N, C-alpha and C positions, 0 to 999 in steps of 0.2 A: 599503594599510592604511586602514581607516575612521577618520575624524577627527571629533571633536566638541568643542564648547566644554567646558572643564573645569567641574565643579560649582562650584569656587571663583570662576571668572570669571563664570559665570552669576549666582551669588549677588551678586557685587560689582556687576555691571551692573544687576541688578534693584533692588538697594538704593540705589545712587548715581544711576544714569542714568535710571531709569524709574519710580522710586517714585511721586512726585507732583510733576510739573513745576510751577514757579512759575506761578500764575494758572490752573492746570488743576485741575478737580475730581477728587477721589479716584476711581480707576477702579473700575467695577463688576465683579462676578464674571463670569467668562467664560461660564459656562453660562447664567446669567440673560441676559446680553447676546445669546447665540445665540438663545435663545427669543424675546426681544423683537424681534430683527432678522427672524426667520422670521415672526412675527406681522405685522410692518410690511410685509414683502414681500407676504404673502397679502392683506392689506387694501388695499395700493396697486395691485396688479395685478388690476384688476377690470374686468368681471365674471369674466374668465378670462385666463390668459396668451395671448399671441399668438406665433406662430412668429417667432423672432428672437433675437438675442444679448442683448438687454436686455428684461426683462419677459417672457421666454419660457422657453427651455429651461434656463437656469441657475437660474431661480426654481423650475422643476419639480424639477430635480435636487436643489437644496438642501433643499427640503421633503420629497422622497421619501427621501433618504438619512438624514434625521432621523426618518423614520417618521411624518411629519405628513400625507402624502397617499398614496393608492393609486390605481390605474388607474380605479376606479369612482367616484372623488370627483366630485361635480357641478361643482366648480370647474374641472375639466379638460375639461369637455365642449366649451367654445369652442375650446380649444387643439387638441383632436383634430379638430374640424370645420375649423379653419383649416388644419391639416396636410393633411387629406384633400383640401381644395379646391386647395391648392397642388400636391399630388402629382398631382392630375388634370391640371393644366396641364403638369406635367413628363411625364406619360404621353403626352399628345397630342404634345408636342414630340419625344420620343424615338421615338414611332411614326412621326413624319414624317422621321426620320433625323438629328435634332439630337443633339449629344453634349455632356455636361458637360465632357469632356476638351477639346473644341475648339468651343465655341459660336460661332455666326456673328458675334455681337456681345455686348457686355456686357449688353444689355437683352433677349437672347433668352429666358432663363429668368427665372422670378419672382425679384424682388430678394432674397427671403428664402431661396431655394433655387437658388443659381447657383454655389456654391463647394463643394469637398470639405468644407471646415470646417463648412458649414451642415449637411450630411448627417451629419458626425461628431458635431456637437452634438446633433442630433435622435436619433441612435443612442444616445448617452449618456443622454438624457432618457428614451427608451423603455425602455432597459435598467434604469434606476433604478426603473422601475415594474414590472419583471418581464416586459416585453413584448419578444419576439424581433424585433430590428430587421432580421434577415435574412429574416423572413417576416411582415411587417406588412401585413395584409389582402392577402396574396398577392404583396407586393412585397419584393424584397431591397434594402433601402436601403443596406446595406454595399457593394453592387456599385458604387455611385457613387464610392467612394473606396478600395476594398480592393485594387485592382490597381495596382501600382507602375509608374510610368514616370519616366524621368530628368527632373529639373526643367526642363531646357532644351527638352524636347519637350512640356511641358504648356502649356495655356493660361495666360496671365499671371495669371489669377485664382487659380491653384493653385500658384504658384511660391514662395510664402513658406514658410519652414521650419516654420511651425506646421501646415501641411498634413500634413507627415510626422510631426510630434509627435502631433497628435491622431488621425492614422490608427492609430498604435500604441496610444494610449490607448483609442480606441473599439473597435478589434479585440480588445484584451485584456479589455475590460470584460465582454463576454459570451462570450469565447472564440470569436469569429467567424472564419470562414475569410478569409484574405487574405495578401498578400505581406509578412508581418512582417519577414523577414530583409532584404528590399530596403529597406524603410522604415528599419530599424535602421541598415543600412550608410550610407544617405543622411544620417541624423541624425548618426552618429558622424563621418562625413567632413566634415560642415559645422561641427564644433566649431573654434573659433578658437584661436590660439596661447595666448591668455590664459586659456583654459579655458571661455570663455563662448560663447554663440550670439547672432547678430543676426537681426532679423526677415527680412532679405533673403538670409540665407546659404544658403537652399536653392537659390538660383540663382547667386549670386556671393558673394565674400568682402566685398563692400562693405557699408557701414553700421556703426553703432556697436554694440558689445556691449550687450546688452539684459538688464536684470534679470528682467523678467517672462518673457521667452522662455527664458532660461537655467533658471529655476526650473521652467517647464513641461517643458523637455527632460528634466530630472531625473525629473519625474513619469512621463514615457513610459519612461524607462530603469529605473524602480524594480523592476518584476517580475524582470528579469534581474539586477539588482544583488543582490536577495535570494538568487538562486541562485549567486552568486559568480562570474559571468562576468568573467574577468580584464580584458578590454578595457572593459567597461561600468563595472566598479569603478574603474578608472583614470580614465575620463571623468567619472564622478560626483565623484570626489575632486578633480579639477582644477576642475570647475564650482563645487563648494562652497568651495574656497579663494578663487576669484574673488568669489563672492557674499558671503563673510564680510568682504570689504574694501569692500563697497558700502554706501552710505547709503540706507536704505529710507525714502523721503520721502512715500510715499502708501500708502493702504490696499490698493490692488490688488496692488502688488509684494509687500507684506508678506503678503498672503493667499496668493499663489502660493508663497511660501517655506514657509508653514505646510503647504500641501497636499503639497509636495515632501518635506519632512522627515517628515511622518506616513506617507507612502508608503514611505519607506526603512526604517522599523522602529524597534524600541525603543532602539537605540543612540543615537538622536537625540532622546530625550525631553526632555533639558535645553534643547537648542536650540529645539525646537518650543515649549516653555513660554515661552522668552524672546520669540519672535516673536508668540506669542499676546498676551503682556502688552503688547508694542509696538503691536499692532493695536488694542487697546482704547482707545488715545489718541484715535482718530478717532470713537469712539462718542458719540452724542448721547442721553443718557438721557431727555431731554424728549420726543423723537419716537420713539425706539426704532430709529433708523437711523444710518448712518455718513456722516460728512462727508468731503469731499475738495475740493481737495488739502490745504487747511490745516485746522488744528484748529477754526477759527471759520468755515469755509466752509459753504454750505448743504448739507443732506443730499442724497444722490445715489443713484439707483437702482442704477447699475452697481457703485458701490463697496459698497453694502449687500449686493447679491447675492454678490459675490465674498467679502466678509468673512463672510457667513452660511455659505456652503458651506465656507470655510476652518475656521470654528469647528465646523461639523458634522464635518469631517475630523478635527479634534482630539478632538471628543467620541467619535467612533468609535475613534480611536487609544487614548484613555484607557480605554475599555471593552474593548479587546482584540478588537474585531471587524474584519471585512473593511474595507479602506481605502476612501476615497471612490469611486474608480473601479473597484474590484474588486467586481463585481456577483454573485459566486458565492453570496452569501447570499440573493439573490432569484431566482437561476436554478437552483433545484433541478431544474426541468424547464421547457423553453421552451413557451410557449403556442402552440398552432396555431389558436386560435379567433380569427376576425376580430373587430375592434372594431366594435360596432354602436352607432351614434350616434342619439340622438333628435332629432326636429325636422328642419327644412330649412335649407339655407344661405340667407343673404340674397340677394335678387336683385341682379344686376349693375347698376351705374349706367348710366343712359342716356347716349348720346353727345350731342354738341353743346356749345356754349360760351355758355350763357345769361348768364354774367356779363361778357361782353366789352363794353368801352366802345364807345359808338357811333362814336367817332372813329377807331377802329382799322380798318384795311382792308388787304387783300392788295395787294402791289405786283407788277405784271406784268413780264414780260421785255421789255426795250427794246433790249438789245444781245446777241442770241443768239450763242453761241460765244466770248464774251469770255474771254480767258485772259491769262496772264503767263508770261514765259520762266522765271522762277525758282520756279514752282510745279509744273512738269511731273511731277516725281517726288515731290511732297510729299504726305504722308498726308492733309492737309486740302484738297487741290486741289478735290474736288467741292463742298465748302461755299464755298470762295473764289469759284469760277467761278459758282456759283448766285447768290450775292449780287451779284457784279460784273455779271452779265447783267441784273440788275434795277436797277442804279444805286445799290444800297444801300451798297456799299463800293467804294472806288477804290484804284488802285495808287499807289505813290510816283512813278511815271512811267507812260507808255503801255505799257511792256514789263516793268517791274519792280514786283512787289507788296511785296517786303521782308517775307516771312512771319515772320522771327525778330525783327523790330524791335518796339519797344514802341509802345503807343498812348496818346495823351494823353486827358485827360478831355473835351476839346472834340471830338476825333475820335470818341470813344465815344458822346457825346451825339448826334452826327450820324448814326452808323450805326444806333443803336437806334431813333431817331425815324423815320428813313427806312424801317427794316425793318417798323415797325408802321404805316407810312403816315400818320403824324400831321402835322397842319398846324403850320407854324412859329409861334412866339410871340416877343414882344419880351422881351429879358433885361436890357437896359441899365439899366432902372429898378430892377432888383433887385441886380445885382452891378456894383460899380464897375470891376472888371477885365475886363468884357465890353462893349466899345464897340459901339454900334449898327451900325457899319460893318464889324465883323469877319465873316468868312465863316461863322463858326460861331454867330453871335449868335442867329439864329432857332431853331437846333437846341438850343442850351443853354436858351433860353427855353421851348421845348416840353418838353424832358426835365424841367425844373424844374416847369413847370405841371402835367404829368401825374404828378408825384411819382415819377419814375424815378430822378432824381439830386437831390442836395442840394448846397449850397455847403459849403466848408470852414469858413465862418463865415456869419453872417446877411447879410453884404454882399460876401463874396469867394468866387469860384468856383474860382480857380486853373486856368484852362483848359489851361495847358501842363504841368500835373502829370501824372505817369504813374499807372497804377492797378494794384492788386494782384489776385490771383486771388480773394481773399475779397470785395473790393469789387465786382468784376464779378459774382460770384455773387449778391450782394445786389441789384444793379441789374437783373440778368436775372430774378430772382424777382419784383421789382416789375413789370417789363414783362410777365411771364407772367400775373400777376394782372390787369393791364390787358387782356390778350388773352383773358381768360376762363378761364384754367386754375385749378384748385384747388391753391393753394400751401400749404394748412394741413397741419401735422404735429403730432402729439402729442409731448410731451417724450420719451416712450419710443421713438417711431418715429425721432426725430432722433438719439438716442443709438445706437439699433440700427444706423442707417445709417453714422454717423460712427465708431463704435467699431472698425470694420475697418481704419482707417488709423492707422499708427503715430504720426503727429504731429497728430492731430485736436485735442489739448489746446492746441496752439499757435495755433489759430484764435481770433479774438476771439468772445466770447459772442454779440455782436450779429449775427455772420455764421453761426452754427450752423444755424439753421432754413433759411436760404437755401442754404447748401452742401448740406444734406441733401436739400432739394427738387431741386436740380440733379442730384444723384446718383440720386435716386429716379426722375427722369424721363429719365435717360440723357443729360442736357445736358452733364454732366461724366462722363468715363469713370472707372469704378472699377477699371480694369486696374492702375493704379499703386498702389504701396504707401503713398505719401505724398500728402497734399493740397497741401503747400507753400503754405499760405494767404496768407502775406505776401510771396511772390515776385511780382515784376513780371510781368505777363502779356504774352504775345506777340500780334501781330496775327493770326497764323494760328489761335491758340487762341480768340480772341474771335470770329473768323469762324465757327469750328466751333460754338461755343456758341450764337451768334445763329441760325445756320441750323437747329440742332436745336430751338431754342425755336420758331421760326416753323413748323417741320415739326410739332411737337407741337400747336401751336395751329391747324393747318390753314390757314396763311397762305402756304405755298409749294406 
């Protein structure tokens, strides 16, 4: 049986709980807010969107579903050009036998087109513009995600449950061919006992129940819910019961709830209005954008995009037209005409490392064949042995490397400066806890001199302290800049890279750019679902990161 908040409860909550919180300005009209947010997105994403999850397809979809852009809008030319350039790379890789299902490595395909969800997002954006994603310039983009395979048999990049969720959403958006029933079964089988879904539940039952993922699952199930499918109706009912007991503490989860409720139909009008009213708390009238995570936080592109398309979903719901992801209103007939783009693509960047510091040099092999007994079957063995053969990293003994042990700040200073071939420098005059006779004194001095590491205070280094994943990412990024690599990222690019991870918000703001750089360059693997930025990093992980940095910089 369908359940909804009673009109009396909604009225009470709106009157008492959300009317005008103390210290918060009166909330603006939701439709005015929607239009201002759409204006802000278009003005902020300049000169064109770029292929990606932030400042890309969601911006296109929000504006297209509000009737604010069409396929021939000049604003979209750069996005089409970016998409075609990336697809040309994919064409070359697939022609050579590479597969999105099982790429040779995380970095095989372009970073913006290496997951099913990337192609699903692009299919939704194209569909919102009335363009057939199954015949885009002769390419069937739905083929990259439309064939079901069990999660355990997929590449790790495609094992999260949102791959199944958005396979259903994207396939249904334009009535594309694909394995709908298998994706549906996978999604229903992954529902947890509490009625929710978790990000990792496409592979295992591990992980916490997730508000955003659960609301998105409802969005995928909505078409069958409308047809009264008994199993789907039961699953949606269980999910809604769980969601109604959650505290929606950010605009993103609130937005996903709005999209879910508006997709379910008119029985949920009261609830949808309640969450729309809640969403407006994060709106900043002065800028026309949405703040996150707190009401006084800076405005945020990702939050604004999600809030905007949620309000567009509600706008369509109120008007009684097709829901956000139901593109039947634009697919009267699918276009067979290739998209013709004006102009030429920008030339590729030249190779070389013109920004490399003059003191950085490659370190040659001095102990060929160097290995350790405890790394013979270890995933990071090649990196460990490559560094050990050059004297960059040492074992804890002649035969043991201790790959799972932690690394101190002093040890890291030693391997990073050795890896870059940097000369030692005195440190005792700077840090009182680094004596001139310590084995690591010259390495700490060099790492500090070349601005790779800093002290924990102006006079203290804490050489025996351990380091976290986000701290190593920052120091690796500084070393990369010294080695001549381009470490610059735009705010949108950083968000686009980090937003794929369920816990990116737990990373310190000062580490975001460095983490994004490391993922962009393949120094960190994006196979995992979580960054774990504050976890203590292992010796084997550091060896892998350093080796990949040196490889990218042409130093090994």
